[in-house]
C-alpha positions as CSV (number, residue, x, y, z in Angstrom):
1,M,82.4,138.4,107.1
2,K,85.2,135.9,106.5
3,T,88.4,137.1,104.8
4,R,89.6,135.3,101.7
5,N,92.3,133.5,103.7
6,A,89.8,132.4,106.4
7,Q,87.5,131.1,103.6
8,A,90.4,129.2,101.9
9,K,91.5,127.7,105.2
10,S,87.9,126.8,106.1
11,S,87.3,125.0,102.8
12,T,90.7,123.3,102.9
13,V,90.2,122.2,106.5
14,S,86.7,120.9,105.9
15,L,87.8,118.9,102.8
16,L,90.8,117.5,104.7
17,E,88.7,116.5,107.7
18,Q,86.3,114.6,105.4
19,V,89.1,112.8,103.6
20,Y,90.7,111.9,106.9
21,Q,87.4,110.5,108.3
22,I,86.8,108.4,105.2
23,T,90.3,107.0,105.0
24,A,90.5,106.3,108.8
25,A,87.1,104.5,108.8
26,E,88.2,102.5,105.8
27,A,91.5,101.6,107.4
28,D,89.6,100.4,110.5
29,T,87.4,98.2,108.3
30,V,90.3,96.6,106.4
31,R,92.2,96.2,109.7
32,A,89.1,94.4,111.2
33,L,88.8,92.1,108.1
34,L,92.5,91.1,108.0
35,P,92.2,88.5,110.8
36,K,89.3,86.9,109.0
37,V,91.4,86.0,106.0
38,E,92.8,82.5,106.2
39,S,96.6,82.2,106.2
40,E,96.5,80.1,103.1
41,D,95.1,83.1,101.2
42,A,98.4,84.9,101.2
43,T,97.9,86.7,98.0
44,F,94.5,88.1,99.1
45,K,95.9,89.0,102.6
46,S,98.8,90.8,100.8
47,E,96.2,92.8,98.8
48,L,94.4,93.8,101.9
49,T,97.7,94.8,103.6
50,L,98.5,97.0,100.6
51,W,95.0,98.5,100.7
52,L,95.4,99.2,104.4
53,G,98.8,100.9,103.7
54,G,97.2,103.1,101.1
55,C,94.4,104.1,103.5
56,E,96.9,104.9,106.2
57,S,99.1,106.9,103.8
58,L,96.1,109.0,102.7
59,A,95.1,109.6,106.3
60,T,98.6,110.6,107.2
61,R,98.8,113.0,104.3
62,A,95.4,114.6,105.4
63,N,96.8,115.0,108.9
64,A,100.0,116.6,107.6
65,L,98.1,119.1,105.5
66,L,95.8,119.9,108.5
67,S,98.8,120.5,110.6
68,K,100.3,122.7,107.9
69,A,97.0,124.7,107.9
70,G,97.4,125.2,111.6
71,E,94.8,122.8,112.7
72,L,95.0,120.0,115.2
73,T,95.6,116.6,113.7
74,L,92.9,114.0,113.9
75,E,92.9,110.6,115.3
76,G,90.6,107.6,114.5
77,S,88.0,107.2,117.1
78,L,87.3,104.2,119.3
79,T,83.7,104.3,118.1
80,S,84.8,104.0,114.5
81,R,87.1,101.1,115.3
82,M,84.4,99.3,117.3
83,T,81.8,99.9,114.6
84,A,84.1,98.5,112.0
85,K,84.9,95.4,114.2
86,V,81.2,94.7,114.9
87,A,80.1,95.3,111.3
88,T,82.8,93.0,109.9
89,S,82.1,90.4,112.5
90,M,78.4,90.4,111.6
91,N,79.1,90.4,107.8
92,T,81.5,87.5,108.0
93,L,79.8,85.4,110.7
94,M,78.3,82.9,108.2
95,D,80.8,83.4,105.3
96,S,84.4,84.5,105.7
97,S,85.4,83.2,102.3
98,V,87.7,85.3,100.1
99,G,84.9,85.9,97.6
100,H,82.6,87.2,100.3
101,I,85.2,89.5,101.9
102,A,86.1,90.7,98.4
103,A,82.5,91.5,97.7
104,L,82.1,93.4,101.0
105,L,85.3,95.4,100.2
106,L,84.1,96.1,96.6
107,Q,80.9,97.5,98.0
108,Y,82.9,99.6,100.5
109,A,85.2,100.9,97.9
110,N,82.3,101.9,95.6
111,A,80.6,103.7,98.5
112,T,83.9,105.4,99.5
113,M,84.4,106.4,95.8
114,T,81.0,107.9,95.6
115,D,81.6,109.9,98.8
116,A,85.0,111.1,97.7
117,V,83.6,112.2,94.3
118,R,80.8,114.1,96.0
119,I,83.3,115.8,98.4
120,L,85.6,116.7,95.5
121,R,82.7,118.2,93.5
122,E,81.6,120.1,96.6
123,F,85.0,121.7,97.1
124,E,86.4,122.0,93.5
125,N,85.2,125.5,92.9
126,T,85.9,126.8,96.3
127,T,89.0,128.3,97.9
128,A,90.2,124.8,99.0
129,S,93.9,124.4,98.5
130,E,95.2,122.5,95.4
131,A,97.0,120.1,97.8
132,A,93.7,119.2,99.5
133,L,91.9,118.7,96.2
134,T,94.8,116.5,94.9
135,L,94.5,114.4,98.0
136,A,90.7,113.9,97.3
137,R,91.6,112.9,93.7
138,D,94.2,110.5,95.0
139,L,91.6,108.9,97.3
140,I,89.3,108.4,94.3
141,Q,92.1,106.8,92.3
142,H,93.0,104.6,95.3
143,E,89.4,103.4,95.6
144,E,89.1,102.8,91.8
145,A,92.3,100.7,91.8
146,Y,91.2,98.5,94.8
147,A,87.7,98.1,93.5
148,E,89.1,96.6,90.3
149,R,91.5,94.4,92.3
150,M,88.7,93.0,94.4
151,K,86.7,92.1,91.3
152,G,89.4,89.5,90.6
153,Y,88.6,87.7,93.9
154,L,84.8,87.4,93.3
């Protein structure tokens, strides 16, 4: 039987790993889409760069909390990066307009938000640390903000 500390660590680690996986995959997707944005779309490119920075910041926070919990830090996988690259190439092959890319990112943000809410609900009433729960809430807020911003480019 697990001790209370082991359960708390287990819930915290599981939550943090899931937040990291979501944010790292999202960062890979945004990173793959950035070159598709024409240079004359500086405002939109700036939005994507800020979004990428937010994803990377959340992933870094997840890794820092994992390290504090005594776990190995995670790295994005080559598979995730390649999947993002192939998927974005396919989705922008015929249409790489700002409106199309914004629609793709809006769908992605909504899916990520749904996953993050599900994860938060799963761990809210467990022994997961408040810092890990706060990170999940911050991820949801990040996605909500960027979903709204992308609507302006449709």
